[in-house]
C-alpha positions in Angstrom: 92.0 175.9 103.2 89.9 174.1 100.9 93.1 173.5 98.6 94.6 171.9 101.9 92.2 169.7 102.2 91.6 168.4 98.6 95.1 167.1 98.8 94.7 165.6 102.1 92.1 163.6 100.5 94.1 163.3 97.1 96.5 161.7 99.0 94.6 159.4 101.0 92.7 158.2 97.8 96.2 157.8 96.3 97.4 155.8 99.2 94.7 153.5 99.1 94.7 153.1 95.1 98.3 152.3 95.5 97.4 149.7 98.5 94.5 148.3 96.0 97.2 147.8 93.3 99.4 146.2 95.1 96.7 143.9 96.3 95.6 143.0 93.1 99.3 142.6 91.4 100.1 140.1 94.5 97.0 138.1 93.9 97.8 138.3 90.2 101.3 136.7 90.7 99.8 134.2 93.2 97.2 133.0 90.8 100.1 132.6 87.8 101.8 130.5 90.2 98.6 128.3 90.9 98.4 128.1 86.9 101.6 127.3 86.2 101.5 124.3 88.8 98.4 123.1 87.4 100.0 123.0 84.1 103.0 121.5 85.4 100.8 118.6 86.8 99.3 118.3 83.7 101.7 117.9 81.5 103.5 115.3 84.3 100.3 113.2 84.2 100.1 113.3 80.2 103.7 112.3 80.1 103.1 109.6 82.5 100.4 108.5 80.6 102.3 108.0 77.5 105.2 106.2 79.3 102.7 103.8 80.7 100.9 103.2 77.4 104.3 102.1 76.2 104.5 99.9 79.1 101.1 98.4 78.3 102.3 97.5 74.6 105.6 96.2 75.7 103.7 94.2 78.1 101.2 92.8 76.0 103.7 91.9 74.2 105.1 89.7 76.7 108.6 91.9 76.9 110.1 92.2 80.2 112.7 94.5 79.5 112.4 97.8 78.5 114.0 99.7 75.8 117.2 102.4 76.7 115.3 105.4 75.8 111.8 104.6 77.4 114.0 103.2 80.4 115.7 106.8 80.4 112.1 108.4 80.1 111.0 106.6 83.0 114.2 107.0 85.4 114.1 110.9 84.9 110.1 111.0 85.7 111.0 108.7 88.6 114.0 111.2 89.6 111.8 114.5 89.4 109.2 112.8 91.5 109.3 113.7 95.3 106.1 111.6 95.6 107.7 108.1 95.0 108.1 105.9 98.4 111.9 105.0 98.7 111.3 101.7 97.5 110.0 103.0 94.1 113.1 105.4 93.6 115.4 102.4 92.6 115.7 102.0 88.9 112.9 99.8 88.1 114.7 96.7 86.4 111.2 95.2 84.5 107.9 96.5 82.9 106.0 95.6 85.6 108.4 97.2 88.1 108.3 100.7 85.8 104.4 100.4 85.6 104.2 100.3 89.5 106.0 103.3 89.6 104.5 105.3 87.5 101.0 104.4 88.8 102.5 105.3 92.3 103.5 109.0 90.8 100.2 109.1 89.4 98.3 108.5 92.2 99.7 111.2 94.0 99.7 113.6 91.8 95.9 113.1 91.2 95.4 112.6 95.2 97.2 116.0 95.6 94.9 117.7 92.6 92.0 117.1 94.7 93.6 118.7 97.6 94.4 121.7 96.0 91.2 122.0 94.3 
């Protein structure tokens, strides 16, 4: 009889241990998703900073048109950004338009970061 009680007791313990293990795994997976999202946001912010720096250099040199490579990179960021309003989704034709669109994306990313924390 004592053996049966021990088995029943250990069975409950094993069930509780399995449940705890699953809960930890779920929590760890969620934390990994959150961490990946944070890194993705940081990387996007870093890219936008680099692009804005390039645009600022063009602006200081009184250049109104963007080099094709820079234009492609900016258009890619804009296309991949759901944060951009419909007006800014059009491909920017000038340095200032590109800067405005990137600032809008950057502001949105910073605002969402504050909300997430």
